[in-house]
N, C-alpha and C positions, 0 to 999 in steps of 0.2 A: 705593657711588658711587665707582668708582676714579678717575674724573677728578679728584676732590678732591685726589688726592695731588699732582700736578704743579702745580695751582693754589697750593698750600700752599707747595711748594717755591719757586716763583717768588715769592711773598710774604716767604718767609724770605730769598732772595737780595736783595729790594730792601729788607729791613729793613737789610742790611750799610751801606746810604746812612745811614741814621738812627743807627747805631751809631759809624760812622766820624765823622759830623758831631757826635754827642754828645761823643764823646772830646775833639774839640777846644774845643767851648763848655763844657765841664767847666772849663777854663781861666778863664772869665769874661771880664774887661775884656782879659785878656793874650792873647786868642784872635788878635786883629789881629797884635799883635807876633809872636807864635808863628808866624802863618802866612808871615812873610816867610822864616824859616828852613825850614819844613815845606815849601816849594817845592823845596829842595833834595832833600827826602824824596820829593816827588811825582814827580821826575825819576827816581830810583831805582825806584820803584814802576812807574812806566809804563813804562819800558824793560825791568824784571823782567817785568813782565806780558806785554810784546810778546814777548821774545825766550826766556824760559824757560817761558811757559805757551802763548801763543796760537800762536806760529809751529812749536814742535815738535807741538803738537796737530793744527795744518793739514798738517804733512808726513807724519803718521799716515794722513791721508785723502785726500791729492791727491799728484801729482807733485812733485818739487821745482823743477821749472821752471815751472811753473802757479803755484806757491805763491809763490816768490820775485816773479814777475811781478806777482801780486796785492798783495804787500806794496808794491812800486813804485807800483802804481795807488793803493793807499791814500795813499801819502805825496803822490803828485803832485794826487790828489784834495783832499787838504786843502790844499796850496798855494793851488790855484784857489778853494777854499771861503773861505780866510783873506782871499785878495785881494780878493772879492766883499763879504766883510763889512767890511773896512776902506774900501771905495770907498763902500759904503752910508752907513757913519758918518763920512765924511771931514769933515761940516760940522757934526758932534755935538762936536767937540773943545771941551773948556771952556778957554778962554784964562784965563792968570793963575792957574792952579792951583799953591798953595804946596806941596802934598804929592801928586805925581802917584802913582797905583796903582803896585804893584811890577810887574804884568803887564797887558797891554792887555785892554780888555773883549772884543775879538774872540777873545783865547785862552781866556776864560771860555766863551764860546758854543761854541767848538770842543770844549772838554773836555766840554761837556754832551751835544754830539752824538755825540762820539766814545764815550763811556760809554754812551749809550743803546744804540747799536750792539753794543757789547760785552755789555752785559745781554741784548739780545735774542739773541745767540749762546750766552750762558750758560743762557737759558731752553730754547734748542731742544735744548741739550746735556743738560739735566736731563730734558725730556720725553721724549727718547729713550731716557734710561735709566730711566725709569719704566715705559716700553714695554717693556723687557725684564724688568722685576721690580721689585717694591717695594723690596727690599734693596739693589739695584743703584741705583736711583733716590735712595734715602735717603743713600747714600754719595757720591753725585754732588753732592745739594744741600748736604751738609755741606763739600765740598770747594769748592763755588763760595762759601759763606758766608765760609769761612776766608780765602780769597784776595782776596774783596771788601773786608773791612774795612779792611786797611792800604792798598789802593788808593784806597778813598773817602775816607780821612783826607787822602791826598795831593790828591785833587781838590777836596775841600772847602777846603784850604788855598789852592789856585789861585783858587778864586771869591771869598774873603775877599781875596785878595792883588789881586784886581782891582777892589777898592773896593766890592763888592757888600756890602749889608747882611746880618747874620748870618740874620735870619728868612728873608729871601728866598733866601739860599744855601742853606737847609735845604731848602726847598721846592722849588727848582728841581732841587738833587741828588737828592731822592727820587723826582721825576717822571722824570728821565732813567734811575732803576732799575727804574722800572715796566715796561718792555719785556719784562722775564724773565717775567712771567705769561702774557700772549699768546703768547709764544714757547715756553713750556713745554707749554702746552694744545695749540697747534698740533702741535708736535713729537710729543705723546703721540698724539693723534688720528691724524695722517698720518705715522708716523715713517719710513716707508720712502720717502715723497715727498721730505720735507725733510731726509732724513739727506745728501744731496751738498750741500745748500745749506751747510751749517754748514763744509765745507771751503772754500767761497768766502767767506764772510764772516769766517772767522778772521784770515787775513791782511790783509785790508782794515782791519780794526780794529788789528792791530798796527802797518801803516803809518801809521794816523792818531795811534796813541799815540807812536810814534817821532818823528813830525814835530813834534808838541806839545811834546814833551819837549826836543828837541834845538834847534827853532827859535825857541820862543818862551819857555820856562823857563829854560833854560840862559844866554841874554843877560840875563835878569832877575838871575841870579844875580851877574854881573859888576859889579851896580851897587854891590855891597860888595865893598871893595877892602882888601889887606893880607893878611898872613900869617895871623892867627888866623882870620879869615871864610873864607878859601880852605880852610883845613884843617878848619873845622866844617863847611861845605859839603859837601866830599869825603866825609867821615865820614857825613853825613846821606844822601848819594845812595848809598853802599855800604850802609848799613843798609838804605834801600828796596830795593835790589836782594836783598839777603841774606834780607830778611823774605819777599819773593816766592818765592826760592829754597828756602827751608826749608820753606813751605807747599807748595809744588809737590811736593818730595821727600817730604813727610809725605804728599800725596794719592796719590802713586803707589805709596806702600808699604802702601795699605790695599786 
């Protein structure tokens, strides 16, 4: 049953969401307080994933002009998406909130949709790799899992920072990771037909991550003022970028 390999690879990638969530939940009651600081780490992982992982991969598959136009389309698409979410939830604002969430609920929704698109792309990449051979596919699956764990830590921090309950955050974060399974299976079955699709989806996902990081998460960081907070947040942003960079370099070296 050769089709089982891409399915197992997709499940391995989706397990990264549970692994990232579990690392935060290991903090117990301190998870919510840690999430406020991990938003800075999320900024780094999202920007790192976009510009050190997704965009370079897309440039290997498509002309630079088209790739950067699609990055811009991803950014603009998420601008429209967020405006639609905020308009829909305009009357859902809870007046008199003593402790407003660190980030808006719309941001949590966008991070889930953006992550779902990213995981679909990861699934397509893994499926195409398994079509080339089990060894190539396994290497791709391990690389995907390695870079997904730190990113999922950041994503889960965003969900907690929006005021979402821990159990609901785990469930939705895992659901957003599941598209990697049908993506992997489809790419394995129709590798020639879907190979070109990856080059279109990668930069769109990169644009979405860029918008979420800069437009939604960075303003939330400014709520904590003072030099110590600024230094800590900067260090966490750089740590997030460095994590993705190290994993991408390790993946390219294999």
